[in-house]
N, C-alpha and C positions, 0 to 999 in steps of 0.2 A: 710285107712279103705277099705275093700273089698266092692264092690258095692252091694254084696248080703247080707251084714250084716243087720240084722233086724232093726237096728237103722236108716237106710236110709242114706247112705253115700252122695248121691247127694243132699238130703234135708239139711243135716248138712252143706255141702259145700255152698249151697245157703244162708243159714242163717248166716254162718260165714262171707261170702263175703259181705252180706248186713250190718252186724255189723261193720266190719272193714272199709267199705266204708264211715262210718260216723265219723271216728276218723282220727287224723293226724298221719300218720305212721312215719313221720320223728321225732316225739316225742316218740312214743311208741317203735319203733324198736330199737333205741339206748338203751333204758331202759332195754329191754329184753336181748339184746346182752351184755350189761354191767353185768347184773346179771349172765348170762350163762357163759361168759368168766371168770368172777371173781370167780365163784365157781370152774371152771376147774383149774384155776391158783392156787387157794388156796389148792386144793387137790394134785396138782403136786408140790407145793412148789416153784413155778416160778413167775416171774414178768411180762414177756412178752409173748403174745400169737401170734403166726404166723399162719394165716389162709390162706391156699393155695388151689386154684383150678383154672384150666384154664377157667372154665365157668364164672368166675367173669367178663369176658369181656362183658357179656350181661348186667351187672348192674353197670358199672363204675360210671355213673352219680348219681345213687341212693346211692352208697357207699360214694361218695363225699358229698352228701347232709346230710348223717348221721354223718360222721366223716371227716369234711373238712380238718382237720390238721393231719389226720392219715398218717404215712409213708407208701408208697407203694414200694414194691420191684418188679421190672419188669425184669424177666428172659427171655432174647431173645436167640433164638436158630435157627440155619440154618433150614429153612422150609423143605428141603429135609430130614434132620435128623429127624424132627418131624414126617414126613410122614412115614419114615422107621420104626420108633418106633410104630406108630399106626398099621402098617402092621404086624410087627414081634411079638409084645406083645399081641395085641388084635385081630389079624386076620382081620383088616379092609381092604376091597378090594378097593384099590385106583383106579384101572381100571378093572372092571369086564371082564372076559375072553370073554364073548359073545358080547362085544361091537365092533362096527366097528370103525376103526381109525378115520373116519370123525366125529364121535360123541364125541370124547374125551373132547372137550371144552364145551360141552352142559351140564353145571353143574346143571341146574334146573332139567333136566331129571334124572341125576345121583342121586340127593338127593331124588326126588320123588319115585325112583325105589328101594330104599334101606330101610331096617328096621329102625325104629326111633333111636335106640341106635347108629347104624352106621352112620346115617345121622347127628346126633348130634356131633359125633366125627369129622366128616369131616368139619362140620360148625366151630368147634373150630379152625381148621387149616385155612380154606378158608376165613372165616369172622373174627374169633377171633384174629388171629395173626396180621392182619393190624390194628384192633381196639386197641389192646394193644400197638402196636408200635406207634400209634398216641398219646398215653398217655405219651410218654416220656417227653413232655414239661411241665408236671405238676411239680410244685415247690417241692413237697414233695416226688417225685418219684426217687428212685435209680435204675439205669439201670445196670444189671449184664449180661454179655455175657457168655453164657453157655460154649463156647469153652475156654474162659479165666479162668472160674471157674474150669474147669477140669484140665487145664494146671497148675494153681497155686491156689489150693483151700484154702490154709492157708492165703495167701495174700488177696484174694477176700473176704473171710469170715470176716477177720479182718476189711476190708473196709466197709462191710455191717454193722457190729456191731457198728463201729464208727459212721456210718450214722444214726443209730438208737438212738444214744446218750449214748452209753455205752463205757466203757474203754476196748479196744481190747487187751491190753497188756497181759491179763491173758490167752489168747488163744494160746496154744502151737502148736496144730495141728488139722486138720479136722478129725473128727471121723465118724464112720458109725454106731453109736449106734442106735438101733431101739426099740421103745416101743413094748412090747409084743403084745399089742392089734392089731398092724399093721399086724401081721402074720395071724390073723383070719379075717381081714377086706377084703371086696370085692373091696375096692378102692385102688388106687395107683398102681405104677409100680411093677408088680410081680417080675421082674428081680432084683429089689433092694435087695431081700432076699438072692440072690446068691453072693452078693458083700461084701467083707470084707474091701476094701479100694477103694479110688477114682482112676479110670483109664481112659484112653482116647479112649478106644475101641469104645464107643458110638459116638464119634465125626466123625469117618470115615466109620461106618458101612453102611451108606446110599449108598456109592459108589458101594457096591456089592449087597446090599439088593434090590435096586430099578432097575426096568427095564427102558429102554429108554422111553417107552410109559408112564410109571408112572411119571418119571421126567418131561416129556412134559406136562402131565395133571396138575401137581403142578404149573409149570411155567405159563400155560394158566390161572390158577385159581387166582394166587396172584402176578404174575410177577416174574422177576428174583430175587433170594434171595439176598436182599441188606439190611436186617435188622441189 
């Protein structure tokens, strides 16, 4: 709600926060999610809902408290490739042109000097990737390597489906079907609309997309890519 709305957005937020602070969210949140996901599944005629966003790295413990037995699919990718995707798809500046080389590793200044949307995207890479990687030891977590998924999509998808408790024998090939609403959505990778099949171009693009200074900045931020 816009802060200029006559209902008083800040007042409503305070009242809502005060109310929600008096209830057990670990009881209420699953009830809401069950109802919302259930309605979505019923409308789509499906049985399983896969909810994906990189920003879940911020609430991993909360998700575990809500659904401790829920399967998690952890897709790991070369951090350089992730950085190249942020740069080419969303125009995220990994190293602003005006920066001196000596300041490349000063991440706090980088985040503070950038608009919130860009800072959040960089946080997904710098803070989120290590947090997600640390989640690998969770018993219900399946680890999928992006590079292996691209090289053998049919085999990897069958493995994931089997891990979810379904029979993978009916899967003949990985498809690129896209629900129509994704085309009008402001979320997701815009490049996916240009693809008709899985290819490996995205695996190696970082080698030509990133400058040496940018690769060094990523290495300084999260260490050598060993995920």
